[in-house]
N, C-alpha and C positions, 0 to 999 in steps of 0.2 A: 504494500500500500504506500502510495506517495502522499505524504502529508501536504496539505495546502499551506500557504503562508497565512498566518493569523494576524489580524489587526485588532487591537483592543482600544476602545475609546470610552472615556467617561462622558456622562450627559453634560449638557450646557448649563448655564446659570439658572438656578431655580428661583421662582418668584417669592417664596416665603422667606428666603434669606435676605431679600432686598426690601420686601414689604411684610414685616412681621404681623401686621394686622390682618393679612389675608387668612392666616391660620384661625383666627377667632370665629369666623363665619363660614369656613369651608365645610362642605359636606363630607369630603374625605381629606382631613387635615394632614395626613401623612403622604398625600399624593399630589403635591403641587405641580403646576405646569411650568414651562420655561418662561423666562422674561423675553422681551424683544432681543436683548443682547444674547441670550441663550440660543435663540433661533438663528441669529446671525453666526454665532460660533459653530452651530451645527451645519449651516450651509457651507461655511469655509472648510469644515472637516470633510464634507462631501467633495468639494472641489479638490482638496488635497488627495483624496482617494480616487478621483475620477479616472486616473490612468493606471490603477492598481489591480484591474481585473477582478473586482469584487462581484461574486455571483450570489452570495447569500449573506443576509444580515440577521443576526439573532440578537434580540434585545430583552432586557428586563421588562416586566409588565408595568412598572411604574410609569406614569404619564410623562415625566420629564425625560425618560429614556426612549420611550416610543416616539415622542415628538422629535427628539434628537435624531433617531434612526430615520424617521420619515423625511426630515429636512435634509439630512445627509444623502439619503437615497435619491432625492430629486436632483441632486448635483452629480451623482454617480451615473445613474441611468434611469430613465422612466420605467424600465422593465424590471428593475431590481426588486425582488420580493423580500418582505420582512416577516420574521417568524418570532412570535412571542414565547420567550423561554424563561420561566421562573427560576431556572438554575442560574441565571445571571442577576437575580434580584439583590437588593441591598442586604447587608448583614442584618439578620433578624435578632438584634441585640435587645435583651430585656431592659437594659439601661436606656436605650433610645426610645422605647415604646412603653414607658412605665405606666402610663394611664390606660394602656390597652391590655386587656386580659387575654385576648386571642391573637394579637399581632396586627400589623398594619393592613388597611383595606385598600385594594386596588380595583380597577375596572375589569369587567369581563372582556374576553377576546371579541365577543360579538359587538360590544359597545365600542371598543377600539377600532375594529374593522369598519364600523359604520362611519367613523370619522376619517380614518386613514385607508384609502382604497388599495394601497399596495401591501396590506397585511394579508397573509395566507391564513384564513380562519380555520382551515382544515388540518393545519399542522398539529401533530401530536408531540408535545414537549417532553423533554427528558424528565422534568419535574412537573407535577400537576399544578393547575392554577390554584389549587387549595393549599399550596405550600406555605403561603403567608400565614396560615393558621396551623397547618400540620407540622411545619418545621419550626414553630415558635415556642419557646425562645431557642436561640442557636448560639453555640460557643464558637470561638475562633477556629477551633479544630474542625468543627462541623462545617463551618463556612469553607475551609480549605478542601474538605472532602467533597462538598457539593460542587465546587468549582472544578475539581479534578474529574469527577464523574460526568459533569456537563460537557466539558470540551472533548473528553475521550469518546463519549457517546456520539457527539456530533460528527467527529472525524470518522467513526465507524459507519455511521448511517449515511453521510453525504459524501459520496465519491465524486467530488467536483474537480473539474480541470482548472477552475479559477481559485480565488481566494475568499476568505471568510472575514467578516467584520462582526465583532462582539461588542455590544454596547451595554455598559453597566454603570456602577457607582464607584465612589472612591474606594470603598472597602473591597468590593468584588473585583474591581480592576487590579487593585494592589495584590489581592490573593491569587488571582489568575496568573499574574506575572511571576509570582513566587513559585507556583506549581509548574508552570511551563518552562521557566528558566531558573532552576535552583541556583542560588548564589547571586542572583541579579542584584545590583546595588540598589539600596533603598532611595527612592526619590519622592518628592511631592507629586500629588495627582490632581492637577488643576482641571478646570472645566474644559471639556472637549479635547483633553490631551490625547495624543495618539502614540501607541506603542506597537512596534512591529516585531513579530516573532517569526523567525526564519527557520524552516524545517531542516533537520539534519537527516542523515541516513538511517538513524535509529527511530523506530516507531514511537510516536508521542513525544519525542525529544526536540527541543527548539533552542536556537541561539537568539541573542538579542540584537535587534537593529536599532531604529530610533526608539527612544525611551521617554515616555511621558512628554512628548514634544508638543509645543504650542507655537513654534516659530512661524507657522503658516497663518496664524491668526493676526488680523490687523489691529484688533483691540488689545489692551493690556489688562493683566490681572494682578491683583495684590495677593500673591500666594499665601502670605502670612495670615490673611483674613478668610481664606477659602476653607470651608468646613468639608468634612469627608463623608457625607451621607447624601 
């Protein structure tokens, strides 16, 4: 089996970190959308990837990731399909969702597909859409195990001649890099940063290309103020 090249990206700027009052009246307070800046970051991510032969995009079910994937896909190719994959979701930390007894709530695939036409609603994910409840709470070890199972299952299932984009969160991106490229140097994970994992001759093993790169973005980020969820 020839491993495809994997590109890993974090979602763009999220609305609730810019406008904290959004949280107070939100129906799904743990599922904020992107800001206008976040959408622009996602478009620039897609432009960066437009010549990288991306054939599949797998994204966390959280709205900020789906929106990032959709905006990026528009710049990659109008035919690029998006697959909702809970295996790419945020770390289900009990500390982050203290007021939730079951875990964070996200939208259904049907609801997301009604808004984003390039979502494949028939895709059967590695982890079920109930993982936000079934997998909560989650330890860092369980997060790493989830990320490992997700990328290995996708590589087994999708024998593509192109490359794959995985869209996640600060924690899942960070964990994915660690399991894909053991010993990779630790770096900050800014909004819409891009990491390139280059296949080796050994199955499931990768080397590191660009690492949490944001040099392609026209806007600036204050990484010291960027939170990782």
